[in-house]
N, C-alpha and C positions, 0 to 999 in steps of 0.2 A: 168834452170837446170844447174848443175856445168858441165864443161867439162868432157868427158869419158876418163878413165884412159888409159895410153898408155903403150904398152909392152916395156920392156927394159931390159938390162942386170941385173942380181941379184947381190947383194952385201953381204957379211957375217958380222955376228953380231960380234962387237968387244969383246974381251975376258973379258973386265972389267964389273964389276957391281956396278953402283954408289950407295952410301947409304948416305942418310941425316941423319945427327946427331943431335939429339933434343938439346943437351946442347949447341952446339955452335950456335944454331939459335934462342934460346929463347928469347933473346931480341928484335930481328927482328919481331917475331911473335907477341909479346905483343905489340908493336907499331902499329900493322896493324889491331888491332881488338877492339879499343876503341872508334873510331869515331862515333857519333851519328848524325843523320840527323836533320835538323831544325824541331821543333815541335815533336821530337821523345819523347816516353815515357822514363823514367829512366830505367837503365838496370835491376833493381830489381822490377819493377811494371809488374804485371801480369794481363791481361784483365780477366773479369769474364766469366763464361761458356757461350760459344757461342757470347760473345761480340766481334764485329768487331771493329778494330782500324786501323788506316792508318797514314802514314806520311801526311804533309799538301800538298804535291804534288802529290798525288796519290787518284783516286777516284774508289770506288768499283761500277762499272756499272751494273753488273747483275750476277745472281746465277740461274743455272738451276738445281735442285734437281734430284738426282738419281730417276728412276721410274721403275715400274713394277719389273721383276725379277732381276733387277740390284739395287734394293732399299735396300736389306738386308745389315746388318753390316758386314757380310762376303764376300760380293760381292764388293770387293775393286775396285774402279777406279784406272787406272794406268796411261799408257803413252798417248801421243797425236801426231797425224801428221795432216797436213792441205793440202788441195787441192781447189783452187779457192775460192768460198764463203763456204766452209765447213771445219769443223774440225771432225777428226775421233778421238773418244776417247775410248781407251781400258779398259776392265773391266774383272775381274776374270771369268765373265760368258759370255762374247762375247764383242761386240763393239757397240757404238752408234754413228749415223751421225748427227751432229749438222749443221743448216743453220746459219751461222754467218755473213750473208750480212748486217745485222744491229746488230753491237755488243752490243748495249744496249737492244736488245731484241732477243737474240738467240733462235731458236726453234729446238726441236727434230724432225728429218725428220724420222729416222728408227732406230730400234734396231734389233741386231742380237743375238740371244740366241744361244751360241755355247760354252759350258763350256769346261774349259781346264787350268784355272790358269794362272797368270801373264798377259797376254793380252797385251804384247808389240806390238805396231803397226807401219808399215809402210805404205806409199801411193806411187803409180807409175801410173800415167794415171788412167785408170780405175780398177786398181787393188789394193787390200788391203792385205798385209801380216800380219798374227796374230800368235803371239807365243804361243804355248803350252807346259806348264812345269809341268803339273800334269798328271800323266799317266791315259789314258783312255782306255776302252776295246777295241775301234776301232777308225777309222779316222772320224767316223760320228758325226755330231752335235747330242747331246742328249745322247751319249753313257755313260755308267755309269763310275765312277771312279774305278780303279783297282791299285792292288800293283804294285810298280816298280819290284818287283820279278817275274812278269807275263811277259814271253818272247814275248807274243803277244801284249803286251800293246803299245799304240800309245803315243808318245810325238813328237813335232817338230814344223812345220810351216804349217799353214793352209792359203789357197789362196782364196779370195773372188772377185767376179766382182761387181763392184759398178758403172757401167754405168747408172744404175737407182738407184740413190740415195734413193728413197723411197721402193726399193725391191731388196737389194743385193742378189747375188747368189753365193752359194758355189760352187767352181771350183774343187779343188783338195787339197791334203795334201802331205807333204814330211817328212818322218821320220828321226830324227836326234838322234845321241847317246846323251843320258843325257837330252833329250828334248831341248827346246828353252827358256832360262830364258830371254834373250833378242836378238833381231836381228837388223841387220844395213843393209841398202840398199846401194848398191854401183852400181850407173849406169854404164852400159856398151855399147859396139858400137853395131850398127846393130839391136837395138830393144831387146837388152839382158839385163836383170837385174841379178845382182849378190846379194845374201844375206849372209851376215857373221853372222852365228849363234853362240851365245856364251852360255854355259851351264857349270855345275860343279856338284860337290858332287857325285863322282862315289862310287861305293861300290862293292865287290866282289861278293855280294848276287843279284846284279842288272844285268841280262843278257844284257840289252841294255844300260849299263852305266858303263863299266868296268874301273878300274884304270890302268894307271895313268891318263889318259884322259887329257894329256897336249896339247889338240888341239881345233881347231874350225872347224865347218862343213861349206862348202860353197855350197849354192844352186844356180843353174843356172836356170833362168826362161826365156824361148822365150816369149816375151810378146804378139805375135800373136797366141801362142798355150800355155798358162800358165797350161793346164792340163798336158803337158809333163815335167813340172818341175821336177829337180832330182838333186841329190847329184853330185857336179863336183869336189869335192875335200875335203880333211880333212887334212890341213897342221898341222904339229906337231910345235907349237911355242916355246916350252921348251924342246927341245931334251935331254937335260941334267938334266931335272927337274926344277921346280920353287922354289919360297921360302916357305920353310917348317919348317924352324928352328927358325924364328925370334920369340921371346916372345911376347906375346899379340896379335898375328893375330886371327881374327875371324875364317878364314878358310885359309889353306896354298893354294899357286897357284894350281889351276886345270883348264887349259884352262883360260877362261876369264869370268869377269862379264859382261862387256860392252865394246863396240867398237865404238869410234867415226872416221869416215874418212873424209878427206878433199881431194876429188878427183882431184880439180884443181891443187894441190900441191903433188899429188902422195903420200900422207902420211896418217897414221892412228895412233891413240892413243889408246892403250888398257889399261883398268883398270882390272887388273887381280888377284884381291884378295891380294896376296903378292907381286905383282910386277906391276910397272908402265912401259909401254913399248911404243915405237915408231916403226911403221913398214913401209917399203917401199911397196906401193900397186901399183906400176907401172904396173906390171902385177896382175891383181886383182884375178887371180886364184892361184897365189903364194905369198901371202904376206910373206914378211920376217922381223923378228924382227932385228932392226939395233941399237936400244939402249934400256937400261933397267936401272931402278932405284928402290931402295927401300928405305923406310923411317921407321926408328925405332918408330916413332910417330904414324904412321898409322896402323889401325887394318884391313881394308878392302877396297881395292882400287876399287871404285865402277863405276866411270863414268869420262869423260873427255870432254874438249872443247877447241879448238885452239883460239887465238885471229885472227882477220882478216888478219893480215899480216903474220901469221904462225910463229912469233917470240917468242910466248908464249903458253904454254898449262896449263890448270887448270884441276887438278885432285881432285876428291871428295873422303873423307873417311867416309864410312858408318858404323861408330863405333856403335856397338850394333845391327846391322842388320836392322835398321829402327824401332825397336820395344822398344827402351830405350830412358830414358830422359837424354840427353847428352848435352843440351844447358843450363847449369847452372853454378854457381860458383864451385861446387865441382869438375866437369869434367874440367873447365878451357877452356881458349881461344885457345887452340892448338889442342886439340883432337877432332875429329868428325868433322873437318874443311875442308877447300880447302887448297891444297898445289899449289902454281903457280911456274911454272918453265921456265926459259928462254930457247929457242931452239936455239942452236948455229949451224949453217950450213943448208944445203938444200939438198934434195934428188936429185941425178942426176948431182951434180956439183963438184963431187970429195971430197968435203967438207961435210961428212955425219953428220946428225943432231946428238947433244949431249943435254943432260938435264942437266941444272944447277939450283939449287934451288934459288928462289927469295924470297918467304915470304908465310905465311899462312894467311888465313881469315877465321873468325869465326863470327857467327850471334852475333851482340853485345847486344842484348836484351835477358836477362834471362827468361826461360819458366818454366812453373810449373813442379813438379814432376810427375804430372799424364799426362804430354804430351810428346809422342814420338817425338823427335826433333833430327835432324842430316842433315848434307849436303846432298842434293840430286839432282835431273836432273834440268838443266837449259840450256839456250842459249844465244848468243850474241844479243844485241840490235843493228841493223845495221846502226849505225852512221858512215857515210864514215869519214875515217881517225882517228876513235876513237874506244876505246873498252870499252863498257859497257856490263854488264851481268845481267841477270835476273835469279833466283834460287830459287827453292823450298827447304824448310826445313821442311816437314811434317807439325806437329802442331806449328812449328816456323813460318809458313806462308811463304810469298814470300819477297825476298829481291832483291833489284836493286843495283848493285855494280859498282863502278868506278874502272876499271883496267888499266886505262892509265898509271899509274905508278905502276907496277907489284910489286915493293917493298913496296908500301904503299896502297894497295887496301882499299877502304872505301865504306860505304854503303851511298846511295843518297836518297832511297825511301824504303817504306816497306808496306806490308799488312799482317796482321795476325787476326785469331779468338782466342777467349779464348780457354780453354781445353773443351773438350768434356764431361769431367766429373771432378769435384773437389774432387772425394774421390777414384777414381780407374783409372788405365790405360785402355783407349779405343784407339785402333789404329787409326789414321786418320790423316787429314791434306793434304798438298799440296804434290802430288806425282811428278808432272812435272809442271813447269812454264815456258812458253815460249812466245817470242815476235813474233807475226805475222801480218804484214800489219796494223800497227798503234796502236795494243792493246796487252795486255798480257793475255794469257788464262792459268788459273791454273786448273788441274785436281785434285779435292779434294778427297780423298778416300772415305769419307762418305758423304759429303755435294753437290757432283756434280760438274758441271762446273761454275768456277768464270772467269768473265771477268773484267779486271783492265785497267785503262787508267792513265798514268803518264803524268803529266803537267809539264815540266821542260825544260828549254831552251837549256840544254846541249844535249837533246834527240832529238830536232826537226828535225836534219838531217835525222833520220830514216824515216820521213814521205816521203822522197824522193827515198825510196827503197821498192818496193813491189816484192812479190813472187807469181808466179802461183801455185807453190807446195813447201811445206816445210816439210822434215824430219829432226828434230834436230840432229840426229846421223849421218846424211849424209850432211855434213856442206858446204853450198855454200859460195862463195866469194862475197862479196856485193860492188856495186859501186853507185854513185848517179844516178838515174833515170833508174837503171836497173831492169829487171824482172827476 
């Protein structure tokens, strides 16, 4: 587990807001998006319906299809978290616990049916935190869906005890304004967890989700008494308002979409729809925005990942909200992509972090017009002293990216399926792709859990790093032989 955040004095946000200009950076972006891996298909070659293709250095080991109440097209698989020999897979209808002790033959241990939408998950010891972003009549599993205009509607975070993996137990729930689209675990001192809850889309007609909603919610969980979990703070990240005026935004800044914390460095990166921000989280109950950047090329700041040394951060742009075909020649190599920034400075040193643009990366293989494809969730592959990143692209599949030169990122391995349909758009593909203890696990919206193995000498050092627990949005620092 990463070290616990330490209290320290607070610092103020600098008055400037950086803005990346596309015209100035276009030549850099184009240079960063054309490299193909050996054995890769041509950029305009699209696999057939459900056809699996991979680079020569990647093997598709296993697939576990969605089952039972999670098998329908509308029951999207979503995020993943890991503990010991288990993966926790979120779904719009609940979550699944997989035994991954043999990655080539993963097994479903249990499924928890508890509808609520989104299903973002984190795990902490015997506790699972589960995001609920669609209003329900009450906190109970099985409660019917209701309108967000209902003042008694529940959205927020549910807490489960998974000490018995075959029989998880519902513990409690915490209501949060506008629900929980995503949630991020911040380990605290003395057996306490903090959960940063990100949500958005306020409306004056929603009594529990009133504008301007420029905040996040922080839940405090005493791990020895999780039933007493409660809201401990609602810090406003944008007291003067966020980015509302930029042309082409999918949504203006309203709180954040997702937050990735790096507790050992007392820093977090917030992807906040119209803004990318860095936060000082040395006091986890009072995160403070210390740097903010905007990009005329970005439609929706979606997620973030730091490099292991904290000197770079990668933000993703979910152009089209995940439901559009954006990995094609028409959209081009810069939009719906990753933006990589240098992080100058360090929290607590008197030289506060600043963000400087380095490059864009876009999936180099064109996808069909019936495939939703855009940059989405990923994590570092823990090669000590190096930076490699595995990332999901919905129906664009899974890409392994070399980030060691942040100005010239390149794909070194990939996995993808052909479209779910060659005649109409059916939402699907890899929602999340993460490296955990020797393998890549991909949560496919429609196809279930995929297990991948990369056979590449550049990544062998990752075999010396193992985790007992891994929440990708609570980023650990890796070292050789460390757990």
